[in-house]
C-alpha positions as CSV (number, residue, x, y, z in Angstrom):
1,X,-6.7,6.3,20.1
2,X,-6.8,3.8,17.2
3,X,-9.3,6.3,14.9
4,X,-6.6,9.4,15.8
5,X,-4.2,6.3,14.8
6,X,-5.9,6.0,11.8
7,X,-6.3,10.2,10.5
8,X,-2.2,10.4,11.4
9,X,-1.3,7.4,9.1
10,X,-4.1,8.9,6.3
11,X,-2.2,12.4,6.3
12,X,1.3,10.8,6.1
13,X,0.6,9.0,3.1
14,X,-0.9,12.0,1.7
15,X,2.0,14.3,2.3
16,X,4.4,11.3,0.9
17,X,2.1,10.7,-2.0
18,X,2.5,14.8,-2.5
19,X,6.0,15.1,-2.0
20,X,6.5,12.1,-4.3
21,X,4.2,14.0,-6.9
22,X,6.4,17.2,-6.5
23,X,9.3,15.0,-7.3
24,X,8.2,13.7,-10.4
25,X,7.0,17.3,-11.7
26,X,10.7,18.0,-10.9
27,X,12.0,15.5,-12.5
28,X,10.2,15.8,-15.9
């Protein structure tokens, strides 16, 4: 369960980073 949570957290962070990058690229 703990490992699964870590993997989910990593994917979630990557999704957030992608969203941020897309927003920054759109604003730039």
